[in-house]
C-alpha positions in Angstrom: 26.7 8.0 26.4 23.5 6.8 25.0 20.8 5.5 27.4 18.6 2.5 26.6 15.6 5.0 25.4 18.2 6.3 22.7 19.0 3.7 19.9 21.7 4.4 17.5 22.1 3.2 13.9 23.7 0.0 13.9 26.1 -1.9 11.7 24.0 -4.9 11.0 24.5 -7.8 8.5 21.6 -7.4 6.2 20.8 -10.8 4.3 21.3 -10.3 0.8 18.2 -12.0 -0.2 16.1 -9.1 1.1 18.6 -6.3 0.8 20.8 -7.0 -2.1 18.2 -7.6 -4.9 18.1 -6.0 -8.5 15.5 -3.3 -8.6 12.8 -4.5 -10.8 10.7 -1.7 -11.7 8.1 -3.5 -14.0 7.7 -6.0 -10.9 7.3 -3.2 -8.5 4.5 -1.6 -10.6 2.8 -4.5 -11.0 2.6 -5.0 -7.2 1.7 -1.5 -6.6 -1.1 -1.5 -9.1 -2.3 -4.8 -7.5 -2.3 -3.2 -3.9 -4.1 0.1 -5.0 -6.6 -1.7 -7.1 -7.5 -3.9 -4.0 -8.2 -0.8 -2.1 -11.0 0.7 -4.5 -14.1 0.5 -3.0 -15.9 -0.2 -6.3 -19.1 1.4 -5.5 -19.6 3.9 -8.2 -23.2 4.6 -9.4 -24.4 2.8 -12.3 -27.8 3.0 -13.4 -29.6 0.0 -15.1 -32.5 0.5 -17.6 -35.0 1.4 -14.9 -32.9 4.0 -13.1 -32.0 6.0 -16.8 -34.3 8.9 -17.3 -36.5 8.7 -20.4 -37.4 5.8 -22.8 -41.0 5.6 -21.5 -42.4 5.5 -25.2 -41.8 3.0 -27.7 -39.3 4.4 -30.2 -40.8 2.8 -33.3 -43.6 0.5 -34.2 -43.3 -3.3 -33.8 -43.5 -4.3 -37.3 -42.8 -2.9 -40.7 -39.8 -1.0 -40.3 -37.2 -3.8 -41.0 -35.3 -2.8 -37.5 -35.0 -5.2 -34.8 -38.0 -4.6 -32.3 -37.5 -2.2 -29.3 -39.5 -1.0 -26.5 -37.2 1.8 -25.0 -34.2 3.7 -25.8 -33.0 2.8 -22.5 -32.0 -0.4 -23.0 -28.5 -1.7 -22.4 -27.8 -2.4 -26.1 -28.5 1.3 -26.9 -26.3 4.3 -26.6 -27.4 6.2 -23.6 -29.1 3.1 -22.2 -28.4 1.6 -18.8 -26.0 -0.8 -17.9 -26.4 -4.4 -18.0 -24.9 -5.4 -14.8 -25.0 -2.5 -12.3 -23.7 -4.1 -9.1 -20.2 -3.3 -7.2 -17.5 -3.6 -9.6 -14.7 -5.4 -8.6 -11.2 -3.7 -9.5 -8.9 -6.3 -7.9 -5.8 -7.3 -9.8 -4.2 -10.4 -8.4 -0.7 -11.2 -8.1 0.9 -14.2 -6.9 2.5 -14.4 -3.2 6.1 -14.8 -4.7 5.8 -11.9 -7.0 4.6 -9.7 -4.3 7.6 -10.8 -1.7 10.1 -10.0 -4.5 8.5 -6.8 -5.1 8.9 -5.9 -1.3 12.7 -6.9 -1.4 13.4 -5.0 -4.6 12.0 -1.8 -3.0 14.1 -2.6 0.2 17.2 -3.3 -1.8 16.7 0.0 -3.7 16.6 2.2 -0.4 19.5 0.3 1.2 21.5 1.0 -2.3 20.7 4.9 -2.0 21.7 4.9 1.7 18.1 5.6 2.7 17.7 2.4 5.0 18.4 2.9 8.5 18.6 0.0 11.2 18.4 1.1 14.7 17.7 -0.7 18.0 14.5 -1.3 19.0 12.5 1.7 20.3 11.8 1.5 24.0 10.2 4.4 25.9 9.1 4.2 29.4 6.6 7.0 28.9 4.5 8.3 26.0 6.6 11.6 25.3 6.9 13.0 21.6 10.0 14.7 22.7 11.9 11.8 23.7 10.9 9.8 20.3 12.1 13.0 18.3 15.4 13.1 20.3 16.1 9.4 19.0 15.2 10.2 15.5 17.5 13.5 15.4 20.5 11.5 17.0 20.3 9.0 14.2 20.0 11.8 11.7 16.4 10.8 10.7 13.9 13.9 10.0 11.5 12.1 7.7 10.5 8.5 6.9 8.8 5.5 7.5 9.4 3.4 10.8 8.6 -0.2 10.2 7.4 -1.8 13.6 7.5 -5.4 14.7 6.0 -5.5 18.2 5.3 -1.9 19.3 4.5 -1.0 22.8 1.7 1.6 23.4 4.3 4.2 24.6 6.0 4.0 21.3 3.0 4.4 19.2 1.8 7.3 21.4 5.2 8.9 21.2 5.8 9.0 17.4 2.4 9.4 16.0 2.4 13.2 16.1 6.1 13.7 14.8 5.8 15.6 11.5 7.1 13.8 8.6 7.3 10.6 10.4 5.1 7.7 9.7 4.9 4.0 11.0 4.1 0.6 9.7 3.4 -2.8 11.4 5.8 -5.4 10.0 3.0 -7.4 8.9 1.4 -4.7 6.8 4.4 -3.9 4.9 3.0 -2.7 1.2 4.7 -1.3 -1.6 2.7 1.9 -1.8 3.7 2.9 1.7 7.4 2.0 1.2 7.8 3.7 -2.3 6.0 7.0 -0.6 8.5 7.4 2.1 11.7 9.2 2.0 13.7 6.6 4.1 13.1 3.6 6.0 13.7 2.9 9.6 13.9 -0.6 10.7 14.4 -2.0 14.3 17.3 -4.4 14.2 15.0 -7.0 15.8 12.7 -7.2 12.6 15.9 -8.3 10.3 15.4 -12.0 10.9 11.4 -11.6 10.7 11.7 -9.8 7.3 14.0 -12.7 6.2 11.6 -15.5 7.3 8.5 -13.9 5.7 10.1 -12.3 2.7 12.8 -14.8 1.2 11.5 -16.2 -1.8 13.3 -20.0 -2.6 
């Protein structure tokens, strides 16, 4: 007989607006690109005309050649010259909130359709023991995947952080990259209504 610390996979009625959507690969790709681009630092080393080596000598005389006057071969308009605007590069690719939400529901629906989505009772552990957390996952036949946590307690986080092939993410931090990278997704039953509240698109 299962104890309170041993939640089992539940037969929960999942909202269709979150878990029964058609998978849209183009939208998911767009959301994934937007997420990854926003994570880029953009601090690549770019040299302006004063940083590029060489160019100290005037390339040709000022007048009489028929060419535009030039003072250095390291001007930004010359090949091999410096960069005009060499500040931090912004790689951000924006996507509106409605599209981002639909991408998340599209991914969740795909996992459900492929039977890689598990809904379990809230994980509650009296003490931070990895062995207890591992037993819970094994009883639910979960060997690897991403656990979506709503309001995790410290004991829960300490217990699951060292389990091989198991990662966790906060419900508020859901993103297409971590979802797509997972072999399976584990969601606490208490998070279903919150998912519906945050990701339903009217």
